[in-house]
Structures are given as C-alpha cells and as structure tokens.
CHARMM-style PDB file with segment names, atoms N, HN, CA, C and O in Angstrom:
ATOM      1  N   MET     1       0.853  -1.166   0.000  1.00  0.00      PROA
ATOM      2  CA  MET     1       0.000   0.000   0.000  1.00  0.00      PROA
ATOM      3  C   MET     1       0.901   1.232   0.000  1.00  0.00      PROA
ATOM      4  O   MET     1       1.799   1.347   0.834  1.00  0.00      PROA
ATOM      5  N   LEU     2       0.664   2.146  -0.927  1.00  0.00      PROA
ATOM      6  HN  LEU     2      -0.066   2.052  -1.604  1.00  0.00      PROA
ATOM      7  CA  LEU     2       1.444   3.367  -1.042  1.00  0.00      PROA
ATOM      8  C   LEU     2       0.637   4.542  -0.494  1.00  0.00      PROA
ATOM      9  O   LEU     2      -0.517   4.744  -0.872  1.00  0.00      PROA
ATOM     10  N   LEU     3       1.252   5.310   0.396  1.00  0.00      PROA
ATOM     11  HN  LEU     3       2.189   5.146   0.703  1.00  0.00      PROA
ATOM     12  CA  LEU     3       0.578   6.424   1.059  1.00  0.00      PROA
ATOM     13  C   LEU     3       1.246   7.744   0.702  1.00  0.00      PROA
ATOM     14  O   LEU     3       2.465   7.807   0.540  1.00  0.00      PROA
ATOM     15  N   ASN     4       0.452   8.787   0.580  1.00  0.00      PROA
ATOM     16  HN  ASN     4      -0.538   8.735   0.712  1.00  0.00      PROA
ATOM     17  CA  ASN     4       0.969  10.148   0.492  1.00  0.00      PROA
ATOM     18  C   ASN     4       0.931  10.717   1.904  1.00  0.00      PROA
ATOM     19  O   ASN     4      -0.112  10.711   2.557  1.00  0.00      PROA
ATOM     20  N   VAL     5       2.075  11.208   2.369  1.00  0.00      PROA
ATOM     21  HN  VAL     5       2.923  11.213   1.838  1.00  0.00      PROA
ATOM     22  CA  VAL     5       2.204  11.648   3.757  1.00  0.00      PROA
ATOM     23  C   VAL     5       2.784  13.058   3.786  1.00  0.00      PROA
ATOM     24  O   VAL     5       3.703  13.391   3.038  1.00  0.00      PROA
ATOM     25  N   ILE     6       2.221  13.873   4.671  1.00  0.00      PROA
ATOM     26  HN  ILE     6       1.474  13.602   5.279  1.00  0.00      PROA
ATOM     27  CA  ILE     6       2.798  15.185   4.981  1.00  0.00      PROA
ATOM     28  C   ILE     6       3.189  15.142   6.452  1.00  0.00      PROA
ATOM     29  O   ILE     6       2.364  14.846   7.317  1.00  0.00      PROA
ATOM     30  N   VAL     7       4.448  15.437   6.725  1.00  0.00      PROA
ATOM     31  HN  VAL     7       5.118  15.677   6.023  1.00  0.00      PROA
ATOM     32  CA  VAL     7       4.972  15.336   8.084  1.00  0.00      PROA
ATOM     33  C   VAL     7       5.124  16.718   8.687  1.00  0.00      PROA
ATOM     34  O   VAL     7       5.689  17.620   8.069  1.00  0.00      PROA
ATOM     35  N   LYS     8       4.614  16.878   9.906  1.00  0.00      PROA
ATOM     36  HN  LYS     8       4.155  16.145  10.408  1.00  0.00      PROA
ATOM     37  CA  LYS     8       4.814  18.101  10.682  1.00  0.00      PROA
ATOM     38  C   LYS     8       5.719  17.730  11.852  1.00  0.00      PROA
ATOM     39  O   LYS     8       5.374  16.869  12.661  1.00  0.00      PROA
ATOM     40  N   THR     9       6.852  18.367  11.937  1.00  0.00      PROA
ATOM     41  HN  THR     9       7.132  19.066  11.279  1.00  0.00      PROA
ATOM     42  CA  THR     9       7.820  18.053  12.984  1.00  0.00      PROA
ATOM     43  C   THR     9       7.678  18.992  14.172  1.00  0.00      PROA
ATOM     44  O   THR     9       6.968  19.996  14.117  1.00  0.00      PROA
ATOM     45  N   ASN    10       8.373  18.639  15.249  1.00  0.00      PROA
ATOM     46  HN  ASN    10       8.950  17.824  15.295  1.00  0.00      PROA
ATOM     47  CA  ASN    10       8.427  19.486  16.451  1.00  0.00      PROA
ATOM     48  C   ASN    10       7.049  19.684  17.068  1.00  0.00      PROA
ATOM     49  O   ASN    10       6.743  20.766  17.569  1.00  0.00      PROA
ATOM     50  N   SER    11       6.223  18.656  17.036  1.00  0.00      PROA
ATOM     51  HN  SER    11       6.472  17.777  16.629  1.00  0.00      PROA
ATOM     52  CA  SER    11       4.865  18.723  17.562  1.00  0.00      PROA
ATOM     53  C   SER    11       4.854  18.292  19.034  1.00  0.00      PROA
ATOM     54  O   SER    11       5.828  17.718  19.521  1.00  0.00      PROA
ATOM     55  N   ARG    12       3.776  18.563  19.724  1.00  0.00      PROA
ATOM     56  HN  ARG    12       2.985  19.030  19.328  1.00  0.00      PROA
ATOM     57  CA  ARG    12       3.669  18.149  21.127  1.00  0.00      PROA
ATOM     58  C   ARG    12       3.383  16.656  21.268  1.00  0.00      PROA
ATOM     59  O   ARG    12       3.821  16.017  22.225  1.00  0.00      PROA
ATOM     60  N   THR    13       2.642  16.108  20.301  1.00  0.00      PROA
ATOM     61  HN  THR    13       2.287  16.627  19.524  1.00  0.00      PROA
ATOM     62  CA  THR    13       2.294  14.690  20.346  1.00  0.00      PROA
ATOM     63  C   THR    13       2.472  14.073  18.964  1.00  0.00      PROA
ATOM     64  O   THR    13       2.512  14.776  17.954  1.00  0.00      PROA
ATOM     65  N   ASN    14       2.579  12.745  18.936  1.00  0.00      PROA
ATOM     66  HN  ASN    14       2.546  12.174  19.756  1.00  0.00      PROA
ATOM     67  CA  ASN    14       2.600  12.010  17.678  1.00  0.00      PROA
ATOM     68  C   ASN    14       1.155  11.690  17.313  1.00  0.00      PROA
ATOM     69  O   ASN    14       0.487  10.944  18.029  1.00  0.00      PROA
ATOM     70  N   THR    15       0.667  12.246  16.207  1.00  0.00      PROA
ATOM     71  HN  THR    15       1.210  12.852  15.626  1.00  0.00      PROA
ATOM     72  CA  THR    15      -0.718  12.020  15.797  1.00  0.00      PROA
ATOM     73  C   THR    15      -0.807  11.800  14.293  1.00  0.00      PROA
ATOM     74  O   THR    15       0.095  12.163  13.538  1.00  0.00      PROA
ATOM     75  N   ILE    16      -1.930  11.190  13.874  1.00  0.00      PROA
ATOM     76  HN  ILE    16      -2.663  10.895  14.487  1.00  0.00      PROA
ATOM     77  CA  ILE    16      -2.219  10.991  12.458  1.00  0.00      PROA
ATOM     78  C   ILE    16      -3.619  11.500  12.167  1.00  0.00      PROA
ATOM     79  O   ILE    16      -4.565  11.190  12.891  1.00  0.00      PROA
ATOM     80  N   GLN    17      -3.748  12.281  11.105  1.00  0.00      PROA
ATOM     81  HN  GLN    17      -2.979  12.532  10.517  1.00  0.00      PROA
ATOM     82  CA  GLN    17      -5.045  12.713  10.601  1.00  0.00      PROA
ATOM     83  C   GLN    17      -5.070  12.422   9.109  1.00  0.00      PROA
ATOM     84  O   GLN    17      -4.075  12.629   8.415  1.00  0.00      PROA
ATOM     85  N   ILE    18      -6.208  11.942   8.615  1.00  0.00      PROA
ATOM     86  HN  ILE    18      -7.016  11.774   9.179  1.00  0.00      PROA
ATOM     87  CA  ILE    18      -6.346  11.646   7.199  1.00  0.00      PROA
ATOM     88  C   ILE    18      -7.300  12.662   6.580  1.00  0.00      PROA
ATOM     89  O   ILE    18      -8.459  12.763   6.982  1.00  0.00      PROA
ATOM     90  N   VAL    19      -6.803  13.414   5.598  1.00  0.00      PROA
ATOM     91  HN  VAL    19      -5.861  13.332   5.272  1.00  0.00      PROA
ATOM     92  CA  VAL    19      -7.604  14.430   4.920  1.00  0.00      PROA
ATOM     93  C   VAL    19      -7.484  14.193   3.417  1.00  0.00      PROA
ATOM     94  O   VAL    19      -6.398  14.299   2.849  1.00  0.00      PROA
ATOM     95  N   ASN    20      -8.617  13.871   2.776  1.00  0.00      PROA
ATOM     96  HN  ASN    20      -9.500  13.785   3.238  1.00  0.00      PROA
ATOM     97  CA  ASN    20      -8.657  13.636   1.326  1.00  0.00      PROA
ATOM     98  C   ASN    20      -7.627  12.600   0.879  1.00  0.00      PROA
ATOM     99  O   ASN    20      -7.003  12.757  -0.171  1.00  0.00      PROA
ATOM    100  N   GLY    21      -7.449  11.550   1.668  1.00  0.00      PROA
ATOM    101  HN  GLY    21      -7.956  11.423   2.521  1.00  0.00      PROA
ATOM    102  CA  GLY    21      -6.531  10.476   1.302  1.00  0.00      PROA
ATOM    103  C   GLY    21      -5.072  10.758   1.588  1.00  0.00      PROA
ATOM    104  O   GLY    21      -4.213   9.930   1.286  1.00  0.00      PROA
ATOM    105  N   ILE    22      -4.779  11.903   2.162  1.00  0.00      PROA
ATOM    106  HN  ILE    22      -5.477  12.575   2.408  1.00  0.00      PROA
ATOM    107  CA  ILE    22      -3.404  12.255   2.518  1.00  0.00      PROA
ATOM    108  C   ILE    22      -3.257  12.136   4.029  1.00  0.00      PROA
ATOM    109  O   ILE    22      -4.064  12.668   4.791  1.00  0.00      PROA
ATOM    110  N   TYR    23      -2.214  11.429   4.447  1.00  0.00      PROA
ATOM    111  HN  TYR    23      -1.558  10.996   3.828  1.00  0.00      PROA
ATOM    112  CA  TYR    23      -1.962  11.227   5.874  1.00  0.00      PROA
ATOM    113  C   TYR    23      -1.128  12.399   6.388  1.00  0.00      PROA
ATOM    114  O   TYR    23       0.012  12.591   5.965  1.00  0.00      PROA
ATOM    115  N   ASN    24      -1.703  13.176   7.299  1.00  0.00      PROA
ATOM    116  HN  ASN    24      -2.629  13.020   7.643  1.00  0.00      PROA
ATOM    117  CA  ASN    24      -0.991  14.262   7.967  1.00  0.00      PROA
ATOM    118  C   ASN    24      -0.489  13.713   9.296  1.00  0.00      PROA
ATOM    119  O   ASN    24      -1.272  13.441  10.206  1.00  0.00      PROA
ATOM    120  N   VAL    25       0.820  13.555   9.394  1.00  0.00      PROA
ATOM    121  HN  VAL    25       1.456  13.776   8.655  1.00  0.00      PROA
ATOM    122  CA  VAL    25       1.422  12.940  10.575  1.00  0.00      PROA
ATOM    123  C   VAL    25       2.245  13.986  11.314  1.00  0.00      PROA
ATOM    124  O   VAL    25       3.128  14.618  10.734  1.00  0.00      PROA
ATOM    125  N   SER    26       1.950  14.163  12.596  1.00  0.00      PROA
ATOM    126  HN  SER    26       1.233  13.650  13.067  1.00  0.00      PROA
ATOM    127  CA  SER    26       2.733  15.054  13.449  1.00  0.00      PROA
ATOM    128  C   SER    26       3.642  14.200  14.317  1.00  0.00      PROA
ATOM    129  O   SER    26       3.201  13.222  14.921  1.00  0.00      PROA
ATOM    130  N   VAL    27       4.923  14.578  14.375  1.00  0.00      PROA
ATOM    131  HN  VAL    27       5.281  15.372  13.884  1.00  0.00      PROA
ATOM    132  CA  VAL    27       5.889  13.850  15.198  1.00  0.00      PROA
ATOM    133  C   VAL    27       6.571  14.818  16.152  1.00  0.00      PROA
ATOM    134  O   VAL    27       6.689  16.010  15.868  1.00  0.00      PROA
ATOM    135  N   LYS    28       7.015  14.294  17.276  1.00  0.00      PROA
ATOM    136  HN  LYS    28       6.920  13.325  17.507  1.00  0.00      PROA
ATOM    137  CA  LYS    28       7.617  15.125  18.312  1.00  0.00      PROA
ATOM    138  C   LYS    28       9.019  15.610  17.963  1.00  0.00      PROA
ATOM    139  O   LYS    28       9.412  16.705  18.367  1.00  0.00      PROA
ATOM    140  N   SER    29       9.760  14.830  17.235  1.00  0.00      PROA
ATOM    141  HN  SER    29       9.441  13.941  16.906  1.00  0.00      PROA
ATOM    142  CA  SER    29      11.174  15.142  17.012  1.00  0.00      PROA
ATOM    143  C   SER    29      11.387  16.237  15.970  1.00  0.00      PROA
ATOM    144  O   SER    29      10.488  16.581  15.203  1.00  0.00      PROA
ATOM    145  N   LYS    30      12.603  16.768  15.969  1.00  0.00      PROA
ATOM    146  HN  LYS    30      13.333  16.488  16.592  1.00  0.00      PROA
ATOM    147  CA  LYS    30      13.005  17.783  15.006  1.00  0.00      PROA
ATOM    148  C   LYS    30      13.554  17.083  13.765  1.00  0.00      PROA
ATOM    149  O   LYS    30      14.003  15.939  13.841  1.00  0.00      PROA
ATOM    150  N   PRO    31      13.518  17.767  12.628  1.00  0.00      PROA
ATOM    151  CA  PRO    31      14.022  17.148  11.401  1.00  0.00      PROA
ATOM    152  C   PRO    31      15.544  17.189  11.295  1.00  0.00      PROA
ATOM    153  O   PRO    31      16.091  17.782  10.366  1.00  0.00      PROA
ATOM    154  N   GLN    32      16.218  16.561  12.243  1.00  0.00      PROA
ATOM    155  HN  GLN    32      15.773  16.080  12.998  1.00  0.00      PROA
ATOM    156  CA  GLN    32      17.679  16.530  12.250  1.00  0.00      PROA
ATOM    157  C   GLN    32      18.157  15.088  12.349  1.00  0.00      PROA
ATOM    158  O   GLN    32      17.637  14.300  13.139  1.00  0.00      PROA
ATOM    159  N   ASP    33      19.146  14.759  11.544  1.00  0.00      PROA
ATOM    160  HN  ASP    33      19.569  15.399  10.902  1.00  0.00      PROA
ATOM    161  CA  ASP    33      19.787  13.438  11.566  1.00  0.00      PROA
ATOM    162  C   ASP    33      18.795  12.296  11.360  1.00  0.00      PROA
ATOM    163  O   ASP    33      19.016  11.195  11.865  1.00  0.00      PROA
ATOM    164  N   GLY    34      17.717  12.535  10.633  1.00  0.00      PROA
ATOM    165  HN  GLY    34      17.537  13.430  10.223  1.00  0.00      PROA
ATOM    166  CA  GLY    34      16.762  11.480  10.320  1.00  0.00      PROA
ATOM    167  C   GLY    34      15.844  11.073  11.454  1.00  0.00      PROA
ATOM    168  O   GLY    34      15.131  10.076  11.340  1.00  0.00      PROA
ATOM    169  N   LYS    35      15.847  11.824  12.547  1.00  0.00      PROA
ATOM    170  HN  LYS    35      16.426  12.634  12.639  1.00  0.00      PROA
ATOM    171  CA  LYS    35      15.018  11.459  13.703  1.00  0.00      PROA
ATOM    172  C   LYS    35      13.528  11.593  13.402  1.00  0.00      PROA
ATOM    173  O   LYS    35      12.730  10.784  13.876  1.00  0.00      PROA
ATOM    174  N   ALA    36      13.145  12.591  12.630  1.00  0.00      PROA
ATOM    175  HN  ALA    36      13.793  13.248  12.245  1.00  0.00      PROA
ATOM    176  CA  ALA    36      11.729  12.744  12.274  1.00  0.00      PROA
ATOM    177  C   ALA    36      11.276  11.576  11.401  1.00  0.00      PROA
ATOM    178  O   ALA    36      10.155  11.092  11.554  1.00  0.00      PROA
ATOM    179  N   ASN    37      12.128  11.121  10.493  1.00  0.00      PROA
ATOM    180  HN  ASN    37      13.038  11.515  10.369  1.00  0.00      PROA
ATOM    181  CA  ASN    37      11.781   9.962   9.670  1.00  0.00      PROA
ATOM    182  C   ASN    37      11.641   8.706  10.518  1.00  0.00      PROA
ATOM    183  O   ASN    37      10.753   7.889  10.274  1.00  0.00      PROA
ATOM    184  N   GLU    38      12.508   8.544  11.508  1.00  0.00      PROA
ATOM    185  HN  GLU    38      13.229   9.208  11.707  1.00  0.00      PROA
ATOM    186  CA  GLU    38      12.411   7.398  12.415  1.00  0.00      PROA
ATOM    187  C   GLU    38      11.100   7.434  13.194  1.00  0.00      PROA
ATOM    188  O   GLU    38      10.438   6.408  13.354  1.00  0.00      PROA
ATOM    189  N   ASP    39      10.731   8.610  13.673  1.00  0.00      PROA
ATOM    190  HN  ASP    39      11.269   9.443  13.543  1.00  0.00      PROA
ATOM    191  CA  ASP    39       9.454   8.746  14.394  1.00  0.00      PROA
ATOM    192  C   ASP    39       8.272   8.485  13.465  1.00  0.00      PROA
ATOM    193  O   ASP    39       7.293   7.855  13.865  1.00  0.00      PROA
ATOM    194  N   LEU    40       8.361   8.966  12.230  1.00  0.00      PROA
ATOM    195  HN  LEU    40       9.156   9.478  11.905  1.00  0.00      PROA
ATOM    196  CA  LEU    40       7.304   8.720  11.248  1.00  0.00      PROA
ATOM    197  C   LEU    40       7.107   7.227  11.041  1.00  0.00      PROA
ATOM    198  O   LEU    40       5.976   6.742  11.043  1.00  0.00      PROA
ATOM    199  N   ILE    41       8.191   6.503  10.865  1.00  0.00      PROA
ATOM    200  HN  ILE    41       9.110   6.897  10.864  1.00  0.00      PROA
ATOM    201  CA  ILE    41       8.115   5.052  10.678  1.00  0.00      PROA
ATOM    202  C   ILE    41       7.493   4.389  11.900  1.00  0.00      PROA
ATOM    203  O   ILE    41       6.664   3.490  11.764  1.00  0.00      PROA
ATOM    204  N   GLU    42       7.885   4.826  13.088  1.00  0.00      PROA
ATOM    205  HN  GLU    42       8.559   5.557  13.199  1.00  0.00      PROA
ATOM    206  CA  GLU    42       7.329   4.251  14.317  1.00  0.00      PROA
ATOM    207  C   GLU    42       5.833   4.519  14.438  1.00  0.00      PROA
ATOM    208  O   GLU    42       5.070   3.612  14.772  1.00  0.00      PROA
ATOM    209  N   VAL    43       5.404   5.743  14.171  1.00  0.00      PROA
ATOM    210  HN  VAL    43       6.024   6.480  13.899  1.00  0.00      PROA
ATOM    211  CA  VAL    43       3.993   6.105  14.287  1.00  0.00      PROA
ATOM    212  C   VAL    43       3.149   5.322  13.273  1.00  0.00      PROA
ATOM    213  O   VAL    43       2.086   4.805  13.617  1.00  0.00      PROA
ATOM    214  N   LEU    44       3.620   5.235  12.033  1.00  0.00      PROA
ATOM    215  HN  LEU    44       4.484   5.655  11.753  1.00  0.00      PROA
ATOM    216  CA  LEU    44       2.872   4.501  11.011  1.00  0.00      PROA
ATOM    217  C   LEU    44       2.844   2.998  11.287  1.00  0.00      PROA
ATOM    218  O   LEU    44       1.841   2.338  11.014  1.00  0.00      PROA
ATOM    219  N   SER    45       3.938   2.453  11.827  1.00  0.00      PROA
ATOM    220  HN  SER    45       4.752   2.989  12.049  1.00  0.00      PROA
ATOM    221  CA  SER    45       3.950   1.018  12.138  1.00  0.00      PROA
ATOM    222  C   SER    45       2.962   0.691  13.247  1.00  0.00      PROA
ATOM    223  O   SER    45       2.322  -0.361  13.216  1.00  0.00      PROA
ATOM    224  N   GLU    46       2.830   1.576  14.224  1.00  0.00      PROA
ATOM    225  HN  GLU    46       3.349   2.430  14.249  1.00  0.00      PROA
ATOM    226  CA  GLU    46       1.839   1.365  15.283  1.00  0.00      PROA
ATOM    227  C   GLU    46       0.421   1.525  14.738  1.00  0.00      PROA
ATOM    228  O   GLU    46      -0.469   0.758  15.105  1.00  0.00      PROA
ATOM    229  N   TYR    47       0.202   2.508  13.871  1.00  0.00      PROA
ATOM    230  HN  TYR    47       0.925   3.131  13.574  1.00  0.00      PROA
ATOM    231  CA  TYR    47      -1.122   2.775  13.323  1.00  0.00      PROA
ATOM    232  C   TYR    47      -1.618   1.601  12.476  1.00  0.00      PROA
ATOM    233  O   TYR    47      -2.783   1.216  12.569  1.00  0.00      PROA
ATOM    234  N   PHE    48      -0.738   1.037  11.655  1.00  0.00      PROA
ATOM    235  HN  PHE    48       0.209   1.350  11.580  1.00  0.00      PROA
ATOM    236  CA  PHE    48      -1.118  -0.069  10.780  1.00  0.00      PROA
ATOM    237  C   PHE    48      -0.833  -1.438  11.391  1.00  0.00      PROA
ATOM    238  O   PHE    48      -1.085  -2.456  10.746  1.00  0.00      PROA
ATOM    239  N   SER    49      -0.320  -1.490  12.605  1.00  0.00      PROA
ATOM    240  HN  SER    49      -0.115  -0.664  13.129  1.00  0.00      PROA
ATOM    241  CA  SER    49      -0.012  -2.734  13.324  1.00  0.00      PROA
ATOM    242  C   SER    49       0.907  -3.646  12.513  1.00  0.00      PROA
ATOM    243  O   SER    49       0.625  -4.829  12.320  1.00  0.00      PROA
ATOM    244  N   VAL    50       2.008  -3.068  12.044  1.00  0.00      PROA
ATOM    245  HN  VAL    50       2.237  -2.107  12.200  1.00  0.00      PROA
ATOM    246  CA  VAL    50       3.029  -3.829  11.336  1.00  0.00      PROA
ATOM    247  C   VAL    50       4.388  -3.527  11.961  1.00  0.00      PROA
ATOM    248  O   VAL    50       4.539  -2.571  12.722  1.00  0.00      PROA
ATOM    249  N   ALA    51       5.364  -4.350  11.631  1.00  0.00      PROA
ATOM    250  HN  ALA    51       5.242  -5.127  11.013  1.00  0.00      PROA
ATOM    251  CA  ALA    51       6.723  -4.116  12.126  1.00  0.00      PROA
ATOM    252  C   ALA    51       7.314  -2.872  11.459  1.00  0.00      PROA
ATOM    253  O   ALA    51       6.919  -2.508  10.351  1.00  0.00      PROA
ATOM    254  N   LYS    52       8.250  -2.233  12.134  1.00  0.00      PROA
ATOM    255  HN  LYS    52       8.570  -2.529  13.034  1.00  0.00      PROA
ATOM    256  CA  LYS    52       8.882  -1.031  11.582  1.00  0.00      PROA
ATOM    257  C   LYS    52       9.574  -1.329  10.259  1.00  0.00      PROA
ATOM    258  O   LYS    52       9.654  -0.463   9.388  1.00  0.00      PROA
ATOM    259  N   SER    53      10.070  -2.544  10.112  1.00  0.00      PROA
ATOM    260  HN  SER    53      10.004  -3.246  10.820  1.00  0.00      PROA
ATOM    261  CA  SER    53      10.757  -2.914   8.869  1.00  0.00      PROA
ATOM    262  C   SER    53       9.809  -2.984   7.681  1.00  0.00      PROA
ATOM    263  O   SER    53      10.265  -3.029   6.538  1.00  0.00      PROA
ATOM    264  N   LYS    54       8.514  -2.994   7.919  1.00  0.00      PROA
ATOM    265  HN  LYS    54       8.144  -2.958   8.848  1.00  0.00      PROA
ATOM    266  CA  LYS    54       7.514  -3.055   6.856  1.00  0.00      PROA
ATOM    267  C   LYS    54       7.078  -1.671   6.384  1.00  0.00      PROA
ATOM    268  O   LYS    54       6.259  -1.561   5.472  1.00  0.00      PROA
ATOM    269  N   VAL    55       7.612  -0.617   6.989  1.00  0.00      PROA
ATOM    270  HN  VAL    55       8.278  -0.706   7.730  1.00  0.00      PROA
ATOM    271  CA  VAL    55       7.293   0.759   6.603  1.00  0.00      PROA
ATOM    272  C   VAL    55       8.527   1.341   5.916  1.00  0.00      PROA
ATOM    273  O   VAL    55       9.584   1.480   6.532  1.00  0.00      PROA
ATOM    274  N   VAL    56       8.382   1.682   4.631  1.00  0.00      PROA
ATOM    275  HN  VAL    56       7.524   1.569   4.130  1.00  0.00      PROA
ATOM    276  CA  VAL    56       9.513   2.142   3.830  1.00  0.00      PROA
ATOM    277  C   VAL    56       9.189   3.504   3.220  1.00  0.00      PROA
ATOM    278  O   VAL    56       8.159   3.673   2.568  1.00  0.00      PROA
ATOM    279  N   ILE    57      10.078   4.472   3.437  1.00  0.00      PROA
ATOM    280  HN  ILE    57      10.915   4.335   3.967  1.00  0.00      PROA
ATOM    281  CA  ILE    57       9.925   5.784   2.815  1.00  0.00      PROA
ATOM    282  C   ILE    57      10.499   5.679   1.412  1.00  0.00      PROA
ATOM    283  O   ILE    57      11.708   5.515   1.244  1.00  0.00      PROA
ATOM    284  N   LYS    58       9.636   5.775   0.401  1.00  0.00      PROA
ATOM    285  HN  LYS    58       8.655   5.908   0.537  1.00  0.00      PROA
ATOM    286  CA  LYS    58      10.049   5.630  -0.990  1.00  0.00      PROA
ATOM    287  C   LYS    58      10.603   6.925  -1.569  1.00  0.00      PROA
ATOM    288  O   LYS    58      11.612   6.905  -2.274  1.00  0.00      PROA
ATOM    289  N   ARG    59       9.952   8.053  -1.278  1.00  0.00      PROA
ATOM    290  HN  ARG    59       9.132   8.069  -0.706  1.00  0.00      PROA
ATOM    291  CA  ARG    59      10.375   9.356  -1.784  1.00  0.00      PROA
ATOM    292  C   ARG    59      10.200  10.402  -0.707  1.00  0.00      PROA
ATOM    293  O   ARG    59       9.283  10.321   0.109  1.00  0.00      PROA
ATOM    294  N   GLY    60      11.088  11.390  -0.708  1.00  0.00      PROA
ATOM    295  HN  GLY    60      11.834  11.456  -1.372  1.00  0.00      PROA
ATOM    296  CA  GLY    60      10.927  12.522   0.189  1.00  0.00      PROA
ATOM    297  C   GLY    60      11.661  12.394   1.502  1.00  0.00      PROA
ATOM    298  O   GLY    60      11.170  12.868   2.526  1.00  0.00      PROA
ATOM    299  N   LEU    61      12.828  11.765   1.504  1.00  0.00      PROA
ATOM    300  HN  LEU    61      13.228  11.379   0.672  1.00  0.00      PROA
ATOM    301  CA  LEU    61      13.569  11.617   2.758  1.00  0.00      PROA
ATOM    302  C   LEU    61      13.900  12.953   3.413  1.00  0.00      PROA
ATOM    303  O   LEU    61      14.004  13.029   4.637  1.00  0.00      PROA
ATOM    304  N   THR    62      14.068  13.999   2.622  1.00  0.00      PROA
ATOM    305  HN  THR    62      13.984  13.937   1.627  1.00  0.00      PROA
ATOM    306  CA  THR    62      14.470  15.291   3.184  1.00  0.00      PROA
ATOM    307  C   THR    62      13.397  16.364   3.061  1.00  0.00      PROA
ATOM    308  O   THR    62      13.679  17.545   3.264  1.00  0.00      PROA
ATOM    309  N   THR    63      12.161  15.967   2.729  1.00  0.00      PROA
ATOM    310  HN  THR    63      11.931  15.007   2.564  1.00  0.00      PROA
ATOM    311  CA  THR    63      11.082  16.947   2.600  1.00  0.00      PROA
ATOM    312  C   THR    63       9.903  16.554   3.481  1.00  0.00      PROA
ATOM    313  O   THR    63       9.865  15.449   4.023  1.00  0.00      PROA
ATOM    314  N   GLN    64       8.946  17.460   3.622  1.00  0.00      PROA
ATOM    315  HN  GLN    64       8.977  18.358   3.182  1.00  0.00      PROA
ATOM    316  CA  GLN    64       7.746  17.167   4.404  1.00  0.00      PROA
ATOM    317  C   GLN    64       6.796  16.258   3.652  1.00  0.00      PROA
ATOM    318  O   GLN    64       6.072  15.480   4.274  1.00  0.00      PROA
ATOM    319  N   HSD    65       6.781  16.334   2.337  1.00  0.00      PROA
ATOM    320  HN  HSD    65       7.369  16.966   1.832  1.00  0.00      PROA
ATOM    321  CA  HSD    65       5.885  15.528   1.500  1.00  0.00      PROA
ATOM    322  C   HSD    65       6.600  14.230   1.141  1.00  0.00      PROA
ATOM    323  O   HSD    65       7.657  14.249   0.511  1.00  0.00      PROA
ATOM    324  N   LYS    66       6.023  13.111   1.541  1.00  0.00      PROA
ATOM    325  HN  LYS    66       5.164  13.095   2.053  1.00  0.00      PROA
ATOM    326  CA  LYS    66       6.673  11.817   1.362  1.00  0.00      PROA
ATOM    327  C   LYS    66       5.728  10.807   0.738  1.00  0.00      PROA
ATOM    328  O   LYS    66       4.507  10.918   0.848  1.00  0.00      PROA
ATOM    329  N   SER    67       6.317   9.822   0.080  1.00  0.00      PROA
ATOM    330  HN  SER    67       7.309   9.732  -0.010  1.00  0.00      PROA
ATOM    331  CA  SER    67       5.595   8.632  -0.366  1.00  0.00      PROA
ATOM    332  C   SER    67       6.100   7.489   0.495  1.00  0.00      PROA
ATOM    333  O   SER    67       7.295   7.193   0.518  1.00  0.00      PROA
ATOM    334  N   VAL    68       5.182   6.853   1.200  1.00  0.00      PROA
ATOM    335  HN  VAL    68       4.211   7.093   1.181  1.00  0.00      PROA
ATOM    336  CA  VAL    68       5.552   5.786   2.129  1.00  0.00      PROA
ATOM    337  C   VAL    68       4.820   4.517   1.726  1.00  0.00      PROA
ATOM    338  O   VAL    68       3.624   4.540   1.435  1.00  0.00      PROA
ATOM    339  N   GLU    69       5.552   3.408   1.711  1.00  0.00      PROA
ATOM    340  HN  GLU    69       6.524   3.388   1.948  1.00  0.00      PROA
ATOM    341  CA  GLU    69       4.951   2.123   1.365  1.00  0.00      PROA
ATOM    342  C   GLU    69       4.846   1.268   2.619  1.00  0.00      PROA
ATOM    343  O   GLU    69       5.794   1.164   3.398  1.00  0.00      PROA
ATOM    344  N   ILE    70       3.677   0.657   2.802  1.00  0.00      PROA
ATOM    345  HN  ILE    70       2.907   0.741   2.170  1.00  0.00      PROA
ATOM    346  CA  ILE    70       3.448  -0.278   3.898  1.00  0.00      PROA
ATOM    347  C   ILE    70       3.471  -1.676   3.280  1.00  0.00      PROA
ATOM    348  O   ILE    70       2.598  -2.022   2.483  1.00  0.00      PROA
ATOM    349  N   LEU    71       4.459  -2.467   3.646  1.00  0.00      PROA
ATOM    350  HN  LEU    71       5.167  -2.186   4.293  1.00  0.00      PROA
ATOM    351  CA  LEU    71       4.605  -3.815   3.108  1.00  0.00      PROA
ATOM    352  C   LEU    71       3.826  -4.799   3.960  1.00  0.00      PROA
ATOM    353  O   LEU    71       3.602  -4.566   5.148  1.00  0.00      PROA
ATOM    354  N   LYS    72       3.412  -5.906   3.346  1.00  0.00      PROA
ATOM    355  HN  LYS    72       3.594  -6.096   2.381  1.00  0.00      PROA
ATOM    356  CA  LYS    72       2.687  -6.939   4.095  1.00  0.00      PROA
ATOM    357  C   LYS    72       3.553  -8.128   4.362  1.00  0.00      PROA
ATOM    358  OT1 LYS    72       3.104  -9.092   4.981  1.00  0.00      PROA
TER     359      LYS     72
END
C-alpha cells in the first residue's frame, strides 16, 4: 500500500489525521539526523499494526511531502 504523507515536525504529540486520502502525521522530534523519519516510521507502524521494517519511505527523505509504502 502506497501512502501520500505530509509530516509536521516538532509537535507536542505524535498524531495521524487523514484528509482527502493524505496522511498528515505530526511527530515530536526535530528534522535533524533522520530522527523525524524514524518517528514517522514508528507512528505509522503502530497505526497499521506492522513491524517497523515493513514501513519504507520511498520518496521525500528530506522533505515534508513523502511517499511511504506499507509492506505486508
């Protein structure tokens, strides 16, 4: 499953909202040294009840707009 994700960093809580098929994910960490991407993977793995290794960022490693694949 391929998802369009917009990441908001430096948030108070880790949350997910779905608007028009786009996942708006807020993460607590700052976008430094890949920590926001790590938090994104953790939040999505918990939301979809899959292992972290099953969540792959396909595009957008350094931007807020990402394509993320959830493997089965």
